[in-house]
N, C-alpha and C positions, 0 to 999 in steps of 0.2 A: 501515806501520812498515818501517825499512830498515836493515840495518846493514850496515858497509862499514870497509875499510882493519883489518881483522884476520885474524891466522893467517898473516903475514906473517915476514919474519927482520928483526934487525935490533931496532930501537925498535917496531916491527910485530909482534913476536912475543905469543901471544896474544891477550887481548883489551883490553889496556892501552892500545893506541893506536887501539882502534876510534872510528868515529864512527855514531853512534845518532842516526837521525831520525824525526819521528812530521809526516806530511804528510796532507793534507785536499785534496782536489781536487771542483771542480765543472765541469760541462758547462753553457755558455752557447748557447744555439740562438739562431743569428741567419738574417735570411733571411725571419722570420715564421712558420718551419716550427712551431711550439708551437700558432699561430691557425690555420692551414691543418688542422694535423692533429685539433683541435678542430670546426671546422666540418665535415670530412669525417666524424669520429665521427659530430657530432647528424644529417647529413643520412642517413647511413646508419642511425642511431634512427628517424630519422621514416619513411626507406623502410619498415625492420620493422614500423611500426604501420602503415600503407598496406596491406601485403602482407597482416597479418591480419585487416584490415577487409574486405580484399576476398574473403580465404577465410571469412569469417564468413559475408558476404552468399551466396557460392557455397553453403556448406553450405545456409543457410535457403531457398533457391531450391531447390534439391535435395529437401527436406524437403518444401517445398510440392509440386514436381511427384509425390513420390512418395505423399504424402496425396490427392492427385486422381487416381492411379492407383487407390489403394484406392477411392474412391468409384466409380470406372468399373467396376472388378471388381464390386463389390458388385450395381451395375445390371446386368452381363452376367449374373451368375451368377442373380438374380431373373428375368430373360427367358428363361434356359435353363431353369430349372425351371417357368415358367408354360409354357414350349413343350412339356416333357417330360409335363406334366398333360394339357394339349390331347391330345396323342399318345398317352397311355394312354386318352383316353375315346375318340377316332379307332377306336385297335385293338382294344376292348370293342364300340363301335358295329358295325364289319364283323365281328368272330366272331359276334356274334348275327346280322345281317343274311344271314350265310353261312349258319347252322344254317336259319335261316327258308328257305334259297331264293333269297332273294331279289338274291343278286349272287353272280360266281363268286369261287370258294376264293383266285382269282389276288388278288382286291382284301384279303384279308386278309392275306397277303403283303405286301404292298405297306404295309399299315399296319404290319404288324410290322419292317419295314424302318426305317421312318421313326421308328418307336419307338424302335430300336436307336442312330439316327444321334443322336437328343434327348437319349437318355441319355449318349453318348459325348461331346456337347456340355456336357451340365450337368457332366459328371465334368474338363473340361477346364476348365471356367468354373471349378470349385471350385480345382484347382491353380495358378490365374491368379492368384485371389483370394489364398491361401497363400502364395504367391512374393510377391504385393504388399507382402500383411502384413508377411512378415520383412523386404522394403526398406526399408520406413518406419519399423521398429521399428530397424533397423540405424543409421539415420540419426541417431538419439540414441544408439546404441552399446548397444541392447539385442539380444541373441540371439533372443528368441523375443517376438511381438506381447504386451503385457499388457492387451489391449484388446480389445474383443468385435467392436465395429463401429464404424465410420467413421461421424460425422452432419455432412452438408453438402448444399447444394444445386447442381448442376451446371449450372442452367439461369442461376444468378447471374454473369453474366460481364462483367467490367467494361468501359468502351468502351477502346482502345488511342488515346492523344494521337496529335496530329498528330506527323509529323517535325520539323516546323520547332522546336516546343517542347523535343523532345527533344533535338535537337542543341546548341540552347541550353543543355542542362544536361551536356553530355558532359564539361566540364572537371573538374565537382562529382563523377563517378562513382569509385569508390576506385579502379578501374585505371588512369583516366587521371592522376589523383592521384598514382598510385604510381611511373606513369613520368614524371611531373613530378619525383619526389622522385629516381628513378633518375638522371635525367639530369645536375642539379644533384649527386648525389653523386658523379656522373663528373667532373664540372668542379672540382670541390673535390680531387679526387684527383690530376688534373692538374696543380693549384695546389700541393699538397704534394709531387708530386715535382720541380718545377720549383724550390721553396724548395730542396729538398736540394741545389743543385748547389752553393751557399755553404756552404764547412765550418764546422764549428763550434767555438768556443774552449773550450780546458781552461785555467780558471785554478785555482792552484795554490796554499797557505800552508802552513807548519809550523815546526818549530823541528828543530836537531839538538844533539846533547852530543856532546861531545869527550871521550872517555875520560882522555884523558894529563893534562890539568890542570882536567878536572870543568867547564870553561867549555861556555856554550850560545849559539847564536845563531840568528838568524830565518832562515827561506830562504820565497823565494816562486818563482814559475813561472808561464810563460804559453806553452800550447801551441795553435801554428794549423798544421793539416795542410796540406799543399799539392795539391790535384786536377789534378795535372798531365795525368793520363791518365784519370780518372773524373770526368765529368761531370754523371755522371746519365744516360746520355743513352738507355739501353736501358728504365730506368723510366719517363721521360716517352715513349718510343715508345709502350709497352705502355698506359698510363693514357690517352694520345692515343685512340687505338685503339679503347678501353673505351669513352673517353665519345662516339664518334662511334657506336659499336654501340649503346649505349642510345638515341641519338637517334633512328638507324634504326630499330630497334624500335619505337621509341613513336610515330613516324609509320605503321608496318607495323599496329599494335594499333589508332591511329585511324582 
């Protein structure tokens, strides 16, 4: 909405000779910018999905490692308690032999030192188990372990496949697929920046009313900016190096 030709002098005094216009305009994108922007956005969405999948598998792997650490800590505690029981028996036997005069008192002292060492090892194994239990609970967002014991067979170890088949599956892993999407997103972003070199066209249409005689007339317009000093060279330069960076990081990650 625009009002002009009013508030002047002579016949333009007041609003009697004013011109009132209502105009609508629409920007028409040229150079394939719309399609390039859509493809860049789609590549970004796929990249986010790949990143989520990679993070999901990473959390899963860390949880499995934490579970195995609990199994190991339980085994170490069981062994420490068993050794402590043996040390107690040895200490008791040494005490009886000293009382019977069969061995020197120093044997009882040695057994006492071994008993104290075994008790310290048992206490350390308990603390390590508690830490491992809390770490496992934290992997699913818990603050305290809501379980009493983890059950599993540490001797059941799967064979690792040969390197050849693993290398053939490299491109199907979420990390490799994520980098493929990152490279594609960089290429699409570069194409979008190149498309921005072509200016958009603004098309407008409307109607004007002349207050002097109450007549109306239509109006149309076409606006084409001239990018004499702006060819988006900065955006193209930045997008080009971002695309190269993604390719280099992909090679380093592989």
